[in-house]
N, C-alpha and C positions, 0 to 999 in steps of 0.2 A: 517614590517610586513612580514614573512616569505612566506605566502600563494602567489601565482601567481594571478594577477587579472584576472577575466573571461571576463570583459569588461571594457574598459575606454571610458569616454565620459562626457555629462553634462546634468543635468536635466534642462529642460527649463520651466518656469512659465511664461507667458506673455513675458515681456522683462528682467526677471531675469535670468540668467545661473548660474548653480552651477556646478562646475567640480568635478566628483565623480569617483570611482571605485566600481565594485560590485564583490563580492566573493561567491562562493557557500557555502550555509548554511547547506547543508546535504552532507553525503558520504555513500558510500555502504558498510559499515564495516559489517553489520549484516548477509550479505550472504557468502557464501562459495562456490566457483566455481570449478568445476572438469574438468580434461582433459581426454579424452579417451586414453588409452594407450593399445600397443600390448603387452601381458602380457609373451609371450615367450621370446621377446627382450627386452622389457622394454621401447620401443621407443614410442613417441607419434604419433598418427594417423593423417594423413593429408588428406585433402578431394580435390578430382579433379572435375574439371568442367566438367559435362557429358552430351551429348544430347542422349536422347532415339533413338535407331537406328544407331547413328552415333559413339558414344563412345566419348573418351577424346577430348577436342578441345582446341585451342588456346585462351588465355585471350584478345588477340587483335580482336578477332573475336565477343566479347560480347558487345552488346549494351542494353540499356533500353528500356521496353517495358510497355505499359499501356493496360491491357485486357480490351476490350470493350464488348466482349462477350466470350463464352468457345472456345478458339483456335483462336480467333480473337484479334490480338494486333496492336496497334500503336506504331512504333518504333521511338526513339528518341536518337539522339547522344549527347554527351557531351556537345558541343557547343550550340545547342538548349536549352538544360538544364540551362547552365550558364547565357545565355542571358536573361532569366527572373528572375534571382536571384536579390533580392534588395542590392544595396549598401548602406554598413551604413554610415549613416550620423553622428554616435556618439553622436545622441541626441535623449532624451527621451522627449518629450513636453506632459506635464501634461493637457490634452483637457477636462476632466471631473472630477467633485467630487461627490462621493456617500457616503451615510451612511455606517458604517463600517459593520453593520449587514445586509446590504442588498445582498450582494454578497453569494450566496449558496456556501455551502462547496464543493460541487461536481466541481466547477470548478476552485478551487485551484490546481496546480499541482506540482510546485518546488519553493523553496524560495531561494532569495539570499541576502547577506548582502550589504548594501550600505553605504561607507564611503566616507567623504569628499577628495577629492585628496591631497587638502594641508591646510594649514593654513589660507589662503586667502579665501578659500571657506566654511571654518567652520562656519564664522557669518550667511549668508545665509542660510546653510544647518539647523543649530540651529532653525532659524526662521520658516522654513518649518516644520520641525518637531514639533515645539510647536503649530504652527497653524493646524495642522491636530489634534494633541491632544485635542486642546481646541474645535475644531469644530466636533470632532468624526467622521472625514471623511477620506475616501481612495482616493488617486489620480489614475485616469485611464490613459493608453496612450499605443501607439504600438512601440515596439522597433525591429529594424533590427539585427537580430542575425545570423551568418552562412548562409546569404542568403535569410532567411523567416522572416516573419512579425510576433512578438509575441505579444499578448494582455498581459498587465502586469497592476498590482496594486501596489502602494506606500503606505505604511503604517508606523505609528511610532511603535519602538521596543525598548523598555528600553531608553537608551541614543542615540540610532541610528534610522535607517530606514530599512525596508525590503521591499525588491521587491519581489513581487509573480507573477510568469508566470501563467497567466490564461488559461483553455481551451476555445475554440470557442464554441458557441452554437452548430455545428452540430457534435462537439465530445462529447456532454453529450448525453445519453439516457433519453428520457422523464419516469418520475416515474410513471406517470398514467397508462401506460402499465403494470407495474409489480404488481402495488397496486390495479387494478380494482375488482378484486374477494372478497377484504377483506370486510366484514361486516360492517355496520353502527350503528350497537347496541351498546348502551351506556354500559360501565362496571358497576358492581355491586359497590354500594358506600361503603360496607364494604371492598371488596376486593381493592379498590382503595385506602382507608385509609392505608390499611396493606402496600401496596406497597409503598407509599409515607413514612410511617415510616420506612421501611427497607431502603430506598433511603437516607433518613435523616441520619439514623444510621451509613451507610457506606460513607457519603459523607467527603470528605477531600481535602488536597491541592495536586494538580497533580505534581509528580516528575518523570519523564521519567526513571531516574535510579533505581527506583523501580521495573521496570518490564526488564524482560529478555527473549530473545527467547531460551528457553530451548533445542529446537532442534540443535540449532547452537552451544551451549555451550557443549552437549552431544557429538557433532561430534567432536568439537576441542579436547576433552579429547580422543575421539578414534582415531584421527590423531596423538596425542602425543604419546599414548599408543603404536600405531603401529609402528611410528619411533624409540621407544626404544626397542620394541619387535623385530625389525629387519624382518619384514614380518610375522610373526606369526599372527594367526587369534586372534581377540580381540573383545569382545563384551561389549557393555553398556547397564546398566539397567536402563532405563527410566521409571518414574511412569506415569502409565495411567491415563488419568482424570476420576474422579468419575462417575459411571453410572446413569445417572438421571433417566432413565426409560422412556419406550416409550409404545405405543399402549395401551393394557390393563392394564399394569402396571403403568400408570400415578396416582401419587399421588394426593390427593383432594387438589386442590389449595389454599383453605382457610386455610386448616391445615398446608400446606408447608408454605405458607407465615407466619402464626403465629409462626411456628417452628423456622423458618429464623430470625425473629424480636426478639424470645425469646432467641436465640443463641442456640438453641437445635437441635439435629441431626434429620433429617428428619423422619418422621413416616414410617417405612417400611409397605409394604402391607402384608396383613396376607395370609401366604402360606397354602395351603391345606395339610393336614397329607397324607403321602401315604397311601394306604389302606394296611391293614394288610396281611401278607402273608399266605395263607392257605396250612396247612399242607397236602400234597397229601395222600388220603387213601391208605393203603395197599392193594395191590393185593392179591386174596386168590389164592393160587396155584391151577392150573389146575387139575382134577383128572386124573389119569392113565385110559387109555382104558383097558377093562377086556380083 
C-alpha cells in the first residue's frame, strides 16, 4: 500500500488483540487555497508577530495563554502543556457496542480505513467485521492520537472496517434551541402525498461521482486560462441557480408540487400589465399681449 499509515496499533476486544493500521479515508481535494502576493514584486506576503504598542517581537518570547475574561489570561509554557498530553498505548479497546442507527449523524467527524497489519491478523479481523455485520452494531472506544484522546466508532464497510472519529457531547449544539419556534401543526394530507410522490420519483442510488463543486471546477478553468493568457484578465461565466421566488411572489405550494410531479415547469405568477402611457395634451400657444 503506497499511502502512509496514520496510526499503527491494535484493536482489543476482551482478551483478543488484532494488529491494525489506519489510513485517512478522505482528502481535501475539493478546495483551492490561495496565497497573498505582493503584486508589484510577485513575492508572497509573510506575517510578522506584532504586539499592539510594542511592534514586532521575537518568537522565543511567545507563550500560550487561555483567556479567563477579557484581557485576563492564564499563561502556560510548552512543558506544562506537554505534561498533560496522553501517551499513545497504540491500543483501541472496544468498551461498548451500540446499534448502528443510534449515533446521531451530528457526532460523526472524520473517517479512517482500518486494515489488518499482516496475514496473521486477518482471521481475527474478519471475525470482528462479520460479527459487527450480523449484530448490526458499532464498537465504541477512545484512542490517544497526537496527545489527545478521541472518541471513535468502529463499523463494517464492505470487505473492511471504518473507524469514525466522533465529536464529544460538548462539541455539538443542541437542536432544540434552533427548532423551538417551529410550529407543531400537521401538514395537509394532499400536500404530504404530493411531496412523497415527488420523493419516490426522484429516489435513486447514491453515487458521489454524480455531483461536482461547480465553483471549484470553474475556478480551476480560470486558473488554467490565466496561466495560458500570461497574466491577462480572464472571466468565467457560471450559470446562476434558478430564482425560486420569495416574498409575495411565492408560487402556490400545491400547484408547485403537482407541476414538479408531472415534470412540468413551475407555474409563473401572473404579472400585472403596465398601465398604458397617456399621450400628453398639446399646450395651446399663449396669446401675445396687445
